[in-house]
N, C-alpha and C positions, 0 to 999 in steps of 0.2 A: 343696503339700506337698513338702518336699525329699526327696531320695532316701536320706537317712541312715537306717540301720537302727535301728528303735526296739525297745525291750524291752517285755515284758509289763508290767513295773512302770511304764514311761513311759505306756503306754496306760491303765493303771488310774489313775494320777495325773491324767491328762487327764479321765477319766470323773468323778473326784472334783471336779476343778475345775469341770467343766460343771455338776455337781450344785450346787455352791456358787454359781456365777454365775446359774443358772436353777433355783431350788428348786421352781418350779411345773411344771417339765418332768417328763414321765413317763419311765420307764426306756426305753420305746420310742424317744422322741425323742433321748435321750442315745445310745442304740444307733445310731441313724441318723447322728448327728453323728460318732461314732467311725468308722463305715464311710466316711463322706464324707471325713473328715480323713486317714485312714490308707491308704485305697485308692490303689493305684498306687505305693506305697512298697515297700521291702524288707520281707519278712515277719520277725517277731521270731524270734530263735534259740530252738530247743528246749532248748538247754543252760542257759539262764537263765530257766526257767519258774517264777518265784516273785514274790511281792509281799511282801518282807521287812518293810516298815513296817506291814503289817497285823497283825503279831503282837501289837502293843500294843492293837489295837482290838477284836479278837474271837478266839475260839479257832480253832485251825488248821482244824478241820473245817468252819467257816463260810466263812472267806475263801478256802479252797482249793476250794470247791465247783465253781467254774467252770474250774479248771485242766485237767481232762480234755477239756472242750469246746474250750478254747483250743488244746490240743495237737492235737486232731483238725483244727481249723481251719487250723493251721500246716501240718500234713501234707497236707491237701487244698488248701492255698493259697486259703482262702476267708475273706475279711475279715468277712463277715456272721457266720460261725461263731465267729471269734475275738472279735468284739464281743459276741456272745451270752454267751460265757464270762465276759468282763469284767463285763458287766452282772449276771450271776448272782452273781458274787463280791461286787460292790458292794451288791446288794440283800440278800444274806445278812448281810453285815457291818452294814449300816444297820438291818436288822430286829433283829439281835442287840442292838445298842446301844440301840435304842428300847425293847426289851423288858426288858433287864437292866442297862443302863448300861454305861459303858466298862469294859473289862477291868481288874480290880484294884480296883474301887470297890464291888463288890456286897456282899461280906462278908469276914470275917476269913480264910476259907479261900482266897479268891482274892487277898487283899491281898499284894502282893509285898514289903511291908516287914515282915511278920510274921516273927519269928525273927532279924531283923538290927537292928531298932530299938534293942533293949536293948544289944546289943554296940556299936553305933555310939555311943550316948550314953555308955557307959562309956569307949570309946576317946577320944572327944572330951573328956570330962571329965578324963581322965588326961593327955592330951598337949597340950591347948589351953591357952595361957596365960590367966590369970584376966582380964587386960585384954580379950582377944579374946572371952572368954565373956561378959563384961559388955556389950560392944559388940553381940554377936550377940543377946543377950537383949533389949537396948533396941530393936534394929531389929525384932525379932519383935513386941514390944508395940505398936509404931507401926502 
């Protein structure tokens, strides 16, 4: 492992990649992999203790579940504790998706297009030339 300082987001993305590469692995095995890969390197900064891309996958209270544990691990300089927090956030996110589906797809209340789809169609209809509208409609039909 190189001595480059990694962020919490980097570690989380690595956990997701390991989950994709080895779907049969338990969370414990992914945890051990993270500790093995990141031990000896510089600890992640406390100033960027977020996983921004998770906002699209699950509500904030799920993907942030492990952040206090990660913070404690950074303060104590304990890679096992940091990995435990990463795994908790990963597990919470995956459980949420498994139970309810991806964020924004469950119902109209959580659909991010509600309230803007009408305005978008009106704006496109008003400002888009007829030739482009016909082309777009043909490509949608295919």
